[in-house]
C-alpha positions in Angstrom: 94.4 71.7 73.0 97.1 72.8 75.5 98.7 70.4 77.8 96.5 72.1 80.7 93.4 71.1 78.7 93.9 67.4 79.7 93.4 66.9 83.4 93.9 63.7 85.2 91.0 61.5 86.1 91.4 62.4 89.6 91.3 66.2 88.9 88.3 65.7 86.6 86.4 63.7 89.2 87.3 66.3 91.9 86.3 69.4 89.9 83.1 68.0 88.4 82.2 66.5 91.7 82.6 70.1 93.2 80.6 71.6 90.4 77.9 69.0 90.9 77.7 69.9 94.7 77.8 73.7 94.2 75.8 74.2 91.1 72.9 76.1 92.5 70.8 78.7 90.8 69.6 77.0 87.6 71.3 77.1 84.3 72.6 80.6 84.5 74.5 80.0 87.8 75.7 76.6 86.6 77.1 77.8 83.3 78.8 80.6 85.2 80.3 78.2 87.7 81.7 76.0 84.9 83.1 78.9 83.1 84.8 80.0 86.3 86.3 76.6 87.1 87.1 75.3 83.6 88.1 78.5 81.6 89.1 81.2 84.1 90.7 79.4 86.9 92.2 76.3 85.4 92.5 77.0 81.7 91.3 73.5 80.7 89.2 75.0 78.0 89.7 78.3 76.1 86.9 80.9 75.7 86.1 80.0 72.2 85.8 76.4 72.9 83.4 77.0 76.0 81.2 79.4 74.1 81.0 77.2 71.1 80.1 74.3 73.2 77.5 76.4 75.1 76.0 77.5 71.7 75.6 73.9 70.6 74.0 72.8 73.8 71.5 75.7 73.8 70.4 74.4 70.4 69.6 70.8 71.8 66.5 69.5 73.6 67.0 69.0 77.3 69.1 70.5 80.1 71.7 72.7 78.4 74.0 73.0 81.6 74.2 69.2 82.1 74.8 68.8 78.4 77.6 71.5 78.7 79.2 69.6 81.4 79.1 66.4 79.4 80.5 68.2 76.3 83.4 69.7 78.4 84.3 66.3 79.9 84.2 64.9 76.4 86.5 67.6 75.1 89.1 66.9 77.8 88.7 63.0 78.2 86.6 61.5 75.4 83.5 59.6 75.9 84.4 58.3 79.3 85.2 61.8 80.4 81.9 63.1 79.2 80.0 60.3 80.9 81.9 61.0 84.1 81.3 64.8 84.1 77.6 64.4 83.1 76.9 62.0 85.8 78.8 64.0 88.6 76.8 66.9 87.5 73.5 65.3 88.1 73.9 62.7 90.7 74.3 65.0 93.7 71.3 67.0 92.9 69.3 63.8 92.2 70.0 62.4 95.7 69.0 65.8 97.4 65.8 66.2 95.2 64.8 62.5 96.0 65.2 63.2 99.7 63.5 66.6 99.6 60.6 64.9 97.6 60.1 62.4 100.2 60.1 65.0 103.0 57.6 67.1 100.9 55.3 64.1 100.4 55.2 63.1 103.9 55.9 66.3 105.9 55.1 69.2 103.6 52.5 70.7 105.8 54.8 71.0 108.8 55.7 74.6 109.6 59.4 74.0 109.7 59.4 72.4 106.2 57.3 75.1 104.8 59.7 77.7 106.3 62.6 76.0 104.7 60.9 76.1 101.3 59.9 79.7 101.8 63.4 80.9 102.6 65.1 79.0 99.9 62.7 80.1 97.1 63.2 83.8 98.2 67.0 83.5 98.0 67.0 81.7 94.7 65.6 85.0 93.2 68.9 86.7 94.0 70.9 83.8 92.9 69.2 83.8 89.4 69.7 87.5 88.9 73.2 87.4 89.9 74.0 84.4 87.5 72.1 86.0 84.8 74.1 89.2 85.0 77.3 87.3 84.7 76.1 85.1 81.7 74.7 88.3 79.9 78.1 89.9 80.1 79.4 87.2 78.0 76.8 86.3 75.7 75.5 89.9 74.9 78.5 91.5 73.2 77.0 93.4 70.2 73.9 95.5 69.5 72.5 92.6 67.6 72.8 90.2 70.6 71.1 92.7 72.8 68.3 93.2 70.3 67.9 89.4 70.0 67.7 89.0 73.8 65.1 91.8 74.3 63.1 90.5 71.2 63.0 87.0 72.7 62.0 88.1 76.0 59.0 90.2 74.4 58.2 87.2 72.2 57.9 84.7 74.9 56.7 86.8 77.9 54.2 89.1 76.1 53.4 87.4 72.9 53.5 83.8 74.3 55.3 82.5 71.1 56.7 78.9 71.4 60.3 78.5 72.3 61.3 76.5 69.3 60.0 79.3 66.9 62.1 81.8 68.9 65.2 79.8 68.6 64.6 79.2 64.9 64.0 82.9 64.2 67.1 84.0 66.2 69.3 81.5 64.4 68.1 82.6 60.9 68.6 86.3 62.0 72.2 85.4 63.1 72.9 83.5 59.8 71.5 86.5 57.7 73.5 89.0 59.6 76.7 87.1 58.9 75.9 86.8 55.2 75.3 90.5 54.9 78.4 91.5 56.9 81.0 93.1 54.5 84.2 91.2 54.3 87.4 93.6 55.0 90.0 93.0 52.6 93.5 92.2 53.7 96.9 92.3 52.1 96.9 88.5 51.7 93.2 87.8 51.9 93.4 84.3 50.5 95.8 83.2 53.0 93.7 84.6 56.0 90.5 82.8 54.9 90.2 79.5 56.7 89.1 76.4 54.7 85.5 76.1 54.7 84.3 73.0 56.4 81.5 71.0 54.9 78.5 69.8 56.8 79.3 66.2 58.1 77.2 63.2 56.9 76.3 60.2 59.0 79.7 58.6 58.9 80.4 55.1 60.3 81.6 56.3 63.8 78.5 58.5 64.0 76.1 55.7 63.2 77.9 53.5 65.8 77.4 56.2 68.5 73.7 56.6 67.5 73.2 52.9 67.7 75.0 52.4 71.0 73.6 55.4 73.0 70.2 54.9 71.3 70.1 51.4 72.7 71.0 52.6 76.0 68.0 54.8 76.1 65.5 52.9 74.1 66.0 49.2 75.2 65.0 50.0 78.9 62.0 51.8 77.4 60.9 48.8 75.3 61.6 46.6 78.3 59.3 48.5 80.5 56.6 48.5 78.0 56.5 44.8 77.4 57.7 43.4 80.7 54.9 41.8 82.8 53.9 43.2 86.2 55.3 46.8 85.6 53.0 49.3 87.1 51.2 51.2 84.3 52.1 54.5 85.8 56.0 53.8 85.5 55.5 52.8 81.9 53.6 56.0 81.3 56.3 58.0 82.9 59.0 56.4 80.9 57.2 57.3 77.7 56.3 60.7 78.8 59.8 61.8 80.0 61.2 60.2 76.8 58.9 62.5 74.8 59.8 65.5 76.9 63.5 64.9 76.3 63.0 65.0 72.7 60.4 67.9 72.0 61.4 70.4 74.7 64.2 72.9 73.4 65.7 75.5 75.7 66.4 73.3 78.7 64.5 72.9 82.0 62.9 76.5 81.6 61.1 75.4 78.3 59.9 72.1 79.8 58.3 73.5 82.9 54.9 74.7 81.4 54.7 71.4 79.3 55.3 69.1 82.1 53.2 70.9 84.5 50.2 70.9 82.3 50.6 67.2 81.4 51.4 66.0 84.9 48.5 67.8 86.5 45.7 67.9 84.0 46.4 64.8 81.8 48.1 62.2 84.1 47.0 63.4 87.5 50.5 62.8 89.1 50.6 66.3 90.7 48.0 68.4 92.4 47.8 72.1 91.6 50.5 73.9 93.5 52.9 70.9 93.6 54.7 72.1 90.4 55.7 75.5 92.0 56.8 73.6 95.1 58.9 71.3 93.1 60.4 74.2 91.1 61.4 75.9 94.3 63.1 72.7 95.5 64.9 72.3 92.3 66.0 75.9 92.2 67.5 75.6 95.6 69.4 72.2 95.1 72.5 71.6 93.1 72.3 70.2 89.7 70.3 71.1 86.6 66.8 72.7 87.2 65.3 69.9 85.0 65.6 67.6 88.1 62.2 69.0 89.0 61.2 66.1 86.8 62.5 63.7 89.3 60.1 65.5 91.9 57.4 64.8 89.5 58.3 61.2 89.0 58.6 60.7 92.8 55.2 62.1 93.6 53.6 60.4 90.7 55.0 57.0 91.7 54.2 57.4 95.3 50.6 58.3 94.6 49.7 56.4 91.5 52.0 53.3 91.0 49.9 51.1 93.3 52.9 50.3 95.5 53.7 51.6 98.9 54.7 55.3 98.8 58.3 55.0 99.3 58.9 52.1 96.8 56.6 53.8 94.1 58.3 57.2 94.7 61.9 55.8 94.5 61.0 54.0 91.3 59.2 57.0 89.8 62.1 59.2 90.5 64.6 56.7 88.9 62.5 56.4 85.9 62.4 60.2 85.6 66.1 60.5 86.0 67.1 57.9 83.5 64.6 58.9 80.7 65.2 62.6 81.0 69.1 62.3 80.9 69.9 59.2 78.9 69.1 61.0 75.6 71.4 63.9 76.6 74.5 61.6 76.2 73.3 60.5 72.8 73.0 64.1 71.6 76.4 65.1 72.8 78.4 62.0 71.9 76.9 61.9 68.3 77.0 65.7 67.7 80.0 67.1 69.6 82.7 65.6 67.2 81.1 67.3 64.1 80.4 70.6 66.0 84.1 70.8 66.9 85.1 70.4 63.2 82.7 73.1 62.4 84.0 75.9 64.6 85.4 77.6 61.5 82.0 77.5 59.7 81.3 81.4 60.2 77.5 81.2 59.4 77.0 78.3 61.7 78.8 80.0 64.5 76.8 83.1 63.9 73.6 81.3 64.0 74.5 79.6 67.3 75.7 82.7 68.9 72.4 84.4 68.1 70.5 81.5 69.6 72.6 82.0 72.9 71.6 85.6 72.9 67.9 84.7 72.5 68.0 82.3 75.3 69.3 84.9 77.7 65.9 86.7 77.0 64.1 83.4 77.6 65.9 82.9 80.8 65.1 86.4 81.9 61.4 85.7 81.3 61.4 82.7 83.5 63.3 84.6 86.3 60.5 87.2 86.2 57.8 84.4 86.3 59.5 82.8 89.3 59.8 86.2 91.0 56.2 87.1 90.5 55.0 83.7 92.0 57.2 83.8 95.0 56.6 87.5 95.8 53.0 87.8 95.0 50.0 85.6 96.2 47.7 86.7 93.3 48.5 87.5 89.6 46.1 88.8 86.9 46.8 89.4 83.4 46.2 92.6 81.1 46.0 92.5 77.3 47.2 95.4 75.2 46.7 94.5 71.6 48.8 91.3 71.0 50.5 91.7 74.2 49.6 89.8 77.4 51.1 91.4 80.6 51.1 89.6 84.0 49.7 91.9 86.7 50.5 91.2 90.3 48.1 92.4 93.0 50.2 94.8 95.1 48.1 94.0 98.2 49.5 90.5 98.0 53.2 91.3 98.1 55.0 89.1 100.5 57.2 91.6 102.3 59.1 88.8 104.1 59.9 87.1 100.8 61.1 90.5 99.4 63.3 91.2 102.3 65.0 87.7 102.2 65.5 88.1 98.4 67.1 91.6 98.7 69.4 90.6 101.6 70.4 87.6 99.6 71.1 89.8 96.6 73.2 92.2 98.6 75.2 89.3 100.2 75.9 87.9 96.7 76.4 91.0 94.6 77.9 93.4 97.0 79.8 91.3 99.5 80.3 88.1 97.4 79.6 85.8 100.2 79.7 82.1 99.9 76.7 80.6 98.1 75.9 78.0 100.7 76.2 80.5 103.5 73.6 82.8 101.8 71.3 79.7 101.4 71.7 78.7 104.9 70.8 82.2 106.2 67.8 82.4 103.9 66.6 79.1 105.2 66.9 80.2 108.9 65.1 83.3 108.0 62.3 81.4 106.2 61.9 79.2 109.3 61.7 82.1 111.5 59.1 83.9 109.3 57.0 80.9 109.2 57.0 80.0 113.0 56.3 83.6 114.1 53.5 84.2 111.6 
């Protein structure tokens, strides 16, 4: 790494603190913000480092943007740097989503609060589109990557295929394409071919890392399970969010359907409609979109823990935060050293790049899903052979939401206005629409 790649602790704290406060718009916007600050503006990471880290984080279960922040901090300052950057990325958003969850629980029916949510959700549509355009320009650099992104969109949006299957298929296609690619001879070909790195085994340092960070995650889980007097709801949440952290690939977007179904139908922590409200809050606050799980934990604890609502909500939110994000540090600190060693393994790099392209299609699907639910009051579904297409009812189009979204899009894409200014304007517009309705 260059000398510029090793910022001081003060610089690291300042920049990742800024990223944590300004990382609106879901994973696409957050990744774009980190790329701008770390690669383009300061040169702390070069483009291959950043994209290789992004490819690895896309492969992991959990929130890819938070794991990318942790990975970036680890590259520059080791484990302590990764821990600092990861925490700074999530804690500002955690504080905001906890406050908003409490407001939603106690005052969600007030017109002013409803107006704030209305304006923010409409503006987020523009934020996601703008960020998705920027990320796509970097990730979709070849005809194959475009084909993978389009294929992933069709697979998840129209065929309803599971995300892990899409990831595996894209990775295999990338590896196969690399294997079939002809090798161009050079004058001194042997000298040009880098040494082939071997896949690493579980070495001593890796085993120690797994043991330490595995204990950080699982010891509190075991304690909650056996300790007397712990509300059953909090124990169930700890187990549930730990499971979600392991089985949900593709970041927050992949976890939403699973968590929503389980939290509403199985556990009864949320009522129908709560999940969409929580998603709107998480989309419009800094930090990873998966902080919507803190909203789930707060409402579940407030309603079902058998404690007073504030105490139960705070404890539920803390349980969701810890058991959602603790595994992320394990994945990064145990895997990142090996991934950095394997940057010269062409088939692995090709597979991870293909996965990144496929995830662009998945993110596009969730952007469409979110837009349909914000702009239309009623949605149907039409089947065409194996394809299932969402069909909005045109009569239920919310013209005010569409107007706010379009104005926010023009402000961001045409005039490049400050993000917080755009969100503030959308909030005021949402309040006005709600109060004048």
